[in-house]
TIRO-2110 file (N, C-alpha, C; in Angstrom, 1 decimal):
// TIRO-2110
2.1, -2.9, -10.5, N, 1, A
2.1, -3.8, -9.4, CA, 1, A
1.8, -2.9, -8.1, C, 1, A
0.9, -3.5, -7.4, N, 2, A
0.5, -2.8, -6.1, CA, 2, A
1.5, -3.2, -5.0, C, 2, A
2.5, -2.4, -4.9, N, 3, A
3.5, -2.6, -3.9, CA, 3, A
4.0, -1.2, -3.4, C, 3, A
4.1, -1.1, -2.1, N, 4, A
4.6, 0.1, -1.6, CA, 4, A
6.1, 0.1, -1.6, C, 4, A
6.8, 1.1, -2.1, N, 5, A
8.2, 1.1, -2.3, CA, 5, A
9.0, 1.6, -1.0, C, 5, A
8.2, 1.9, 0.0, N, 6, A
8.9, 2.3, 1.3, CA, 6, A
8.7, 1.1, 2.2, C, 6, A
7.6, 0.6, 2.5, N, 7, A
7.5, -0.5, 3.5, CA, 7, A
7.4, -1.9, 2.9, C, 7, A
7.2, -1.9, 1.6, N, 8, A
7.1, -3.3, 0.9, CA, 8, A
5.8, -4.0, 1.0, C, 8, A
4.8, -3.2, 1.3, N, 9, A
3.4, -3.8, 1.5, CA, 9, A
3.0, -4.4, 0.1, C, 9, A
2.4, -5.6, 0.1, N, 10, A
2.0, -6.2, -1.2, CA, 10, A
0.6, -6.8, -1.0, C, 10, A
-0.1, -7.2, -2.0, N, 11, A
-1.4, -7.7, -1.8, CA, 11, A
-1.5, -9.0, -1.0, C, 11, A
-2.5, -9.2, -0.2, N, 12, A
-2.7, -10.3, 0.6, CA, 12, A
-3.8, -11.2, 0.0, C, 12, A
-3.8, -12.5, 0.3, N, 13, A
-4.8, -13.4, -0.2, CA, 13, A
-5.6, -14.0, 0.9, C, 13, A
-6.8, -14.5, 0.7, N, 14, A
-7.5, -15.1, 1.6, CA, 14, A
-8.8, -15.7, 1.0, C, 14, A
-9.9, -15.8, 1.8, N, 15, A
-11.1, -16.3, 1.3, CA, 15, A
-12.3, -15.3, 1.7, C, 15, A
-13.2, -15.2, 0.8, N, 16, A
-14.5, -14.7, 1.2, CA, 16, A
-15.3, -15.8, 1.9, C, 16, A
-16.0, -15.6, 3.0, N, 17, A
-16.8, -16.7, 3.6, CA, 17, A
-18.2, -16.2, 3.6, C, 17, A
-19.0, -17.0, 2.9, N, 18, A
-20.5, -16.6, 3.0, CA, 18, A
-21.2, -17.1, 4.2, C, 18, A
-22.4, -16.8, 4.3, N, 19, A
-23.2, -17.2, 5.4, CA, 19, A
-23.3, -18.8, 5.5, C, 19, A
-23.3, -19.4, 4.3, N, 20, A
-23.2, -20.9, 4.3, CA, 20, A
-21.9, -21.5, 4.4, C, 20, A
-20.9, -20.7, 4.7, N, 21, A
-19.5, -21.1, 4.9, CA, 21, A
-18.7, -21.5, 3.7, C, 21, A
-19.2, -21.2, 2.5, N, 22, A
-18.5, -21.4, 1.2, CA, 22, A
-17.3, -20.5, 1.2, C, 22, A
-16.1, -21.0, 0.8, N, 23, A
-14.9, -20.2, 0.7, CA, 23, A
-14.6, -20.0, -0.7, C, 23, A
-14.5, -18.7, -1.1, N, 24, A
-14.1, -18.3, -2.5, CA, 24, A
-12.8, -17.4, -2.3, C, 24, A
-11.9, -17.6, -3.2, N, 25, A
-10.7, -16.8, -3.2, CA, 25, A
-10.9, -15.3, -3.3, C, 25, A
-10.1, -14.5, -2.6, N, 26, A
-10.2, -13.1, -2.8, CA, 26, A
-8.8, -12.4, -2.5, C, 26, A
-8.6, -11.2, -2.9, N, 27, A
-7.3, -10.5, -2.6, CA, 27, A
-7.7, -9.2, -1.9, C, 27, A
-6.8, -8.8, -1.0, N, 28, A
-6.8, -7.4, -0.3, CA, 28, A
-5.7, -6.7, -0.9, C, 28, A
-6.0, -5.6, -1.6, N, 29, A
-5.0, -4.7, -2.2, CA, 29, A
-4.6, -3.6, -1.3, C, 29, A
-3.3, -3.3, -1.2, N, 30, A
-2.9, -2.2, -0.4, CA, 30, A
-3.3, -0.9, -1.1, C, 30, A
-3.5, 0.2, -0.3, N, 31, A
-3.9, 1.5, -0.8, CA, 31, A
-2.8, 2.3, -1.3, C, 31, A
-2.3, 1.9, -2.6, N, 32, A
-1.0, 2.5, -3.1, CA, 32, A
-1.4, 3.5, -4.1, C, 32, A
-0.7, 4.7, -4.0, N, 33, A
-0.8, 5.8, -5.0, CA, 33, A
0.5, 6.3, -5.4, C, 33, A
0.7, 6.7, -6.7, N, 34, A
1.9, 7.2, -7.2, CA, 34, A
2.1, 8.7, -6.7, C, 34, A
3.2, 9.0, -6.0, N, 35, A
3.4, 10.3, -5.4, CA, 35, A
4.8, 10.8, -5.7, C, 35, A
5.0, 12.0, -5.5, N, 36, A
6.3, 12.6, -5.7, CA, 36, A
6.8, 13.0, -4.3, C, 36, A
7.9, 12.4, -3.8, N, 37, A
8.4, 12.7, -2.5, CA, 37, A
9.9, 13.2, -2.5, C, 37, A
10.2, 14.0, -1.6, N, 38, A
11.6, 14.5, -1.5, CA, 38, A
12.3, 13.6, -0.5, C, 38, A
13.3, 12.8, -0.9, N, 39, A
14.0, 11.8, -0.1, CA, 39, A
15.5, 12.2, -0.2, C, 39, A
16.2, 12.4, 0.9, N, 40, A
17.6, 12.6, 0.9, CA, 40, A
18.0, 13.8, 0.0, C, 40, A
17.2, 14.8, -0.1, N, 41, A
17.4, 16.0, -0.9, CA, 41, A
17.1, 15.9, -2.4, C, 41, A
16.6, 14.7, -2.8, N, 42, A
16.3, 14.5, -4.2, CA, 42, A
14.8, 14.2, -4.3, C, 42, A
14.2, 14.7, -5.5, N, 43, A
12.8, 14.4, -5.7, CA, 43, A
12.7, 13.1, -6.5, C, 43, A
11.8, 12.2, -6.0, N, 44, A
11.6, 10.9, -6.5, CA, 44, A
10.1, 10.6, -6.7, C, 44, A
9.8, 9.9, -7.8, N, 45, A
8.4, 9.5, -8.0, CA, 45, A
8.3, 8.0, -7.5, C, 45, A
7.4, 7.8, -6.5, N, 46, A
7.3, 6.5, -5.9, CA, 46, A
5.9, 6.1, -5.8, C, 46, A
5.6, 4.7, -5.7, N, 47, A
4.4, 4.2, -5.5, CA, 47, A
4.3, 3.9, -4.0, C, 47, A
3.5, 4.6, -3.2, N, 48, A
3.5, 4.6, -1.8, CA, 48, A
2.2, 4.3, -1.2, C, 48, A
2.1, 3.5, -0.2, N, 49, A
0.8, 3.3, 0.5, CA, 49, A
0.4, 4.5, 1.3, C, 49, A
-0.9, 4.7, 1.6, N, 50, A
-1.3, 5.9, 2.2, CA, 50, A
-0.8, 5.9, 3.7, C, 50, A
-0.6, 4.9, 4.3, N, 51, A
-0.1, 4.8, 5.7, CA, 51, A
1.3, 5.4, 5.8, C, 51, A
2.2, 5.1, 4.7, N, 52, A
3.5, 5.6, 4.7, CA, 52, A
3.5, 7.1, 4.3, C, 52, A
2.6, 7.4, 3.4, N, 53, A
2.5, 8.8, 2.9, CA, 53, A
2.1, 9.7, 4.1, C, 53, A
1.2, 9.2, 4.9, N, 54, A
0.7, 10.0, 6.1, CA, 54, A
1.8, 10.2, 7.1, C, 54, A
2.6, 9.1, 7.3, N, 55, A
3.8, 9.1, 8.2, CA, 55, A
4.8, 10.2, 7.7, C, 55, A
5.1, 10.1, 6.3, N, 56, A
6.0, 11.1, 5.8, CA, 56, A
5.6, 12.5, 6.0, C, 56, A
4.3, 12.8, 5.8, N, 57, A
3.8, 14.1, 6.0, CA, 57, A
3.9, 14.5, 7.5, C, 57, A
3.6, 13.6, 8.4, N, 58, A
3.7, 13.9, 9.8, CA, 58, A
5.1, 14.3, 10.2, C, 58, A
6.1, 13.6, 9.5, N, 59, A
7.5, 13.8, 9.9, CA, 59, A
8.1, 15.0, 9.2, C, 59, A
7.3, 15.6, 8.2, N, 60, A
7.7, 16.7, 7.5, CA, 60, A
8.8, 16.5, 6.4, C, 60, A
8.7, 15.3, 5.8, N, 61, A
9.6, 14.9, 4.7, CA, 61, A
9.0, 15.3, 3.4, C, 61, A
END
């Protein structure tokens, strides 16, 4: 499942809109990757979106 375990980001739905204004269903998937992070002194395997992973690296966690 494409869900970030830190922020809870999930796929969004909407429409592709062509030049002739036809609407077809589509999904936007979050950029989720399996990673190993140290949280509260323990090492955990998490599915994390890249925005949260970047924030974690900036904070030094």
